[in-house]
C-alpha positions as CSV (number, residue, x, y, z in Angstrom):
1,M,24.4,-8.4,18.6
2,I,23.5,-5.8,16.0
3,T,25.5,-6.1,12.9
4,Q,25.5,-4.2,9.6
5,G,24.0,-7.2,7.9
6,F,21.2,-7.4,10.5
7,I,20.3,-3.8,10.0
8,I,20.3,-4.1,6.2
9,A,18.1,-7.3,6.4
10,L,15.7,-5.6,8.8
11,A,15.4,-2.5,6.6
12,R,14.9,-4.6,3.5
13,E,12.1,-6.6,5.2
14,T,10.5,-3.4,6.4
15,L,10.5,-1.8,2.9
16,L,9.2,-5.0,1.3
17,T,6.4,-5.2,3.9
18,V,5.4,-1.6,3.3
19,I,5.4,-2.1,-0.5
20,M,3.3,-5.3,-0.2
21,V,0.8,-3.7,2.2
22,S,0.4,-0.5,0.1
23,A,0.4,-2.2,-3.3
24,P,-3.4,-3.1,-3.5
25,M,-4.4,0.5,-2.6
26,L,-1.9,2.0,-5.0
27,G,-2.9,-0.4,-7.8
28,F,-6.6,0.3,-7.5
29,G,-6.0,4.0,-7.4
30,L,-3.7,3.8,-10.4
31,V,-6.2,1.8,-12.5
32,V,-9.2,4.0,-11.6
33,G,-7.1,7.2,-12.2
34,L,-6.1,5.9,-15.6
35,A,-9.7,5.1,-16.5
36,V,-11.0,8.5,-15.3
37,S,-8.2,10.2,-17.3
38,I,-9.2,8.4,-20.4
39,F,-12.8,9.2,-19.8
40,Q,-12.0,12.8,-19.3
41,T,-10.0,12.9,-22.5
42,V,-12.6,11.3,-24.5
43,T,-15.5,13.4,-23.2
44,S,-13.5,16.7,-22.8
45,I,-14.7,17.0,-19.2
46,Q,-11.9,18.7,-17.2
47,D,-13.5,18.8,-13.7
48,Q,-10.9,18.4,-10.9
49,T,-13.3,16.7,-8.5
50,L,-14.1,14.0,-11.1
51,S,-10.5,12.7,-10.8
52,F,-10.3,12.6,-7.0
53,V,-13.6,11.1,-5.9
54,P,-13.4,7.8,-7.9
55,K,-9.8,7.3,-6.7
56,I,-10.7,7.9,-3.1
57,L,-13.6,5.4,-3.5
58,A,-11.3,2.9,-5.2
59,V,-8.7,3.1,-2.4
60,L,-11.5,2.7,0.2
61,L,-12.8,-0.3,-1.7
62,S,-9.3,-1.9,-1.8
63,M,-9.0,-1.3,2.0
64,I,-12.3,-3.1,2.5
65,L,-11.3,-6.0,0.3
66,F,-7.7,-6.4,1.4
67,G,-7.9,-5.0,4.9
68,G,-7.8,-8.3,6.7
69,W,-4.8,-9.4,4.7
70,M,-3.0,-6.1,5.2
71,I,-3.6,-6.3,9.0
72,R,-2.4,-9.9,9.1
73,T,0.7,-9.0,7.2
74,L,1.5,-6.1,9.4
75,M,0.8,-8.1,12.6
76,D,3.1,-10.9,11.4
77,F,5.9,-8.4,10.7
78,F,5.4,-6.8,14.1
79,I,5.5,-10.2,15.9
80,R,8.7,-11.1,14.1
81,L,10.1,-7.8,15.0
82,S,9.1,-8.0,18.6
83,N,10.6,-11.5,18.8
84,L,13.9,-10.1,17.6
85,L,14.0,-7.5,20.4
86,P,15.4,-9.8,23.1
87,T,18.2,-10.9,20.8
88,I,19.4,-7.3,20.3
């Protein structure tokens, strides 16, 4: 039986899973973006591509480093979700 509490718990778990899976990529991008901004300020270089390329590489690196964990986390969530389907 679907209750309001069930929907709220499912939405909460979904949002927490999305935040956990995206946190490494966002964190790496944030740190590299901050470092590039400081570098641009110190050197007075204002090239637009200088800010995008390192961030893209940082996100790619974080996907390589944390990819296995992210896939396992998403698969565990999907398995829990698919196990709930018969009870609905």
